[in-house]
C-alpha positions in Angstrom: 26.6 -15.3 -12.1 24.1 -18.2 -11.8 22.6 -19.5 -8.7 25.3 -22.1 -8.2 27.8 -19.3 -8.5 25.9 -17.2 -5.9 25.9 -20.1 -3.4 29.6 -20.7 -3.9 30.3 -17.0 -3.1 28.4 -17.4 0.1 29.9 -20.7 1.3 33.1 -19.2 2.6 31.0 -16.9 4.9 29.4 -19.9 6.4 32.6 -21.9 6.8 35.3 -19.4 7.6 35.4 -16.8 10.3 37.4 -14.2 8.4 35.3 -14.6 5.2 32.2 -14.1 7.4 33.6 -10.9 8.8 34.3 -9.7 5.3 31.0 -10.6 4.2 29.0 -8.9 7.0 31.2 -5.8 6.7 30.7 -5.4 2.9 28.6 -8.1 1.2 28.1 -6.2 -2.0 32.0 -6.1 -2.5 32.2 -9.8 -1.8 29.7 -10.6 -4.2 31.2 -8.3 -6.8 34.6 -10.0 -6.4 32.7 -13.3 -7.2 31.4 -11.9 -10.3 27.8 -10.5 -9.4 28.1 -7.0 -10.5 25.2 -5.0 -9.1 24.2 -1.4 -9.9 25.4 1.4 -7.7 21.6 1.9 -6.7 21.4 -1.6 -5.1 22.0 -1.8 -1.5 23.2 -5.0 -0.1 23.1 -5.9 3.5 24.0 -9.0 5.4 23.2 -10.0 9.0 23.5 -13.1 11.1 20.5 -15.3 12.0 19.2 -18.9 12.2 17.7 -18.9 8.6 19.0 -18.0 5.2 16.8 -15.5 3.5 16.9 -13.0 0.6 14.6 -10.0 0.7 14.2 -7.9 -2.3 12.6 -4.4 -2.0 11.0 -3.2 -5.1 10.5 0.6 -5.8 7.0 2.0 -5.8 4.7 0.7 -8.6 4.5 3.0 -11.6 1.4 3.7 -13.7 2.1 2.4 -17.0 0.1 5.1 -18.7 1.9 8.0 -17.0 4.9 9.6 -18.8 8.2 9.2 -17.0 10.0 12.3 -15.5 13.3 13.4 -16.8 14.9 11.8 -13.7 13.1 8.6 -14.3 14.1 8.6 -17.9 17.8 9.1 -17.0 17.6 6.3 -14.5 16.2 4.0 -17.1 19.1 5.0 -19.5 21.6 4.3 -16.9 22.2 8.0 -16.2 21.3 7.9 -12.4 22.3 6.0 -9.4 18.6 5.9 -8.2 15.8 3.5 -8.8 13.0 4.5 -10.9 10.4 5.8 -8.4 13.2 7.1 -6.1 13.8 6.0 -2.5 16.7 4.1 -1.1 
């Protein structure tokens, strides 16, 4: 999904009360239905406010010279639902 598709997925939530309620209740499902498949480990939240904003929380910075743990290697290989570095 490109930026235009992303904005098209958001438009109903701005113009239609039912679409807004669906988006606020489960934004990740609405985005997935529009073609934006996010990993299970991604948490998507929506809230009402005066300004449109996107906040992206990155996991802890990893030392590139440190070997990855088995859990981190599994996450890189798609074998985990957690971000590298843990957290929520």
